[in-house]
C-alpha angles and dihedrals in degrees: 000000000000109000127192118198114202103201148128116296106301090221087071094057119116096212094194090069108011116123095203088054091054090052090051092046093053092044092052091046087060092050099258119146117242127213129168139198139163125241088252089064094062117102141164134196127187112263092028141066135265105280136187137193098238133189117219108215141180124206116237100203089238110110094201093057098017107169142034122206112236096185148315126243145153114254139167111247089231088069091071124081090224136004113208115204105211103155112143120231149282090125092215137143093281090054090052091049090052091053090053091053090047091050090053087051087055090054087054092054105273120138108222124192118228098026109255092222090050090050090054094045096049111053104187100243097036098045089079091072090079091061104049093152089071098044134096117223107308135178129191112194148118093218120110089203091056090051093050091051092048091049092048090052098046104027099208119049144170122221124196142166119254097229105046135100140198093035095300115163097005117147132187119208121193130213091278090065091225110181092354092135093048093046091049091052090049094052099038095040090230094313099321101101135054119226141171132257124190134179110260111256111211089201086080087091086074092049145272099267119221112204116194113217116193116187089339096310123108120231111244092246132052130203111236107203105204122198116238128220114333093340116121095197120086095191112127090226087059094052099272120152115241115220120178114222136175115268111257123229091245094052091044090056092050092046093049092049092052095039093053089057099044104036094067088056091065100269101134093166126039133169107209116196119207130177111195099326097325124103112228105172141006107212116201108151102072110341115195138194100093096115098048093050092047094048096046102039109016089237101145101221093164089058091049089052096047088047087057093047090051090050092049092051092048093053 
């Protein structure tokens, strides 16, 4: 297969832990050709197809200097067997524009994973609203008064922006409400921006569990991201410790129920986040955790994913 990865600049990858790198490594091991581009390289002109300036690369096997560039060329996305959208958040206007270009490429015959329309329709924080039976108390608002009432009801809360990643912009407020007004102003930009508030889940001490769903099926191990020291965030980017653990029966049931709804919509890869038994986020843009699970357990999640890509292309 010829695979195109649409991602952040590959020079920024930390190969020793990057999930997209593990996908590329497994794909190359199977003999598939790898090309990369960034969303800014996508373009379309009437009368033609969605094109991109792509870089053909080969992986070296050395994680310090992990790729060599074979060449650069302009190609239509439809010339690839699969286009893998792996751009990290923020889920901003430019991300949305990229999904529209990718959707046009689909109309021209490209196979895009995850589906561009599904990416647009399932913002990572807001996608949880469809599955209320698995949520803890959650509020989406821009109103300070709503936040005050929610805090008064639940005592200890977590506030976070809707377009971030890696734990960016997450605040915990205790029963005393210290700095609640200031934090609200920071997140809602004085009433201009909607954000999310959730009841604090003390089970976070055991980790924020990342479940990898591939074509609706959960991987047999999860990555529990455990906060360190006084930090409330378990995100690895925020200093959390990643510990791979077997998937529990309860979490498997939740993951299967959600996966069976979302996979048919074109979400081949999902990162489902659960604290205790409560779903907190449904990550669809560029879910991570492959490398940590592989290194700690030997469970070859990259191989499971490339298997699924091969099946999707063959359909």
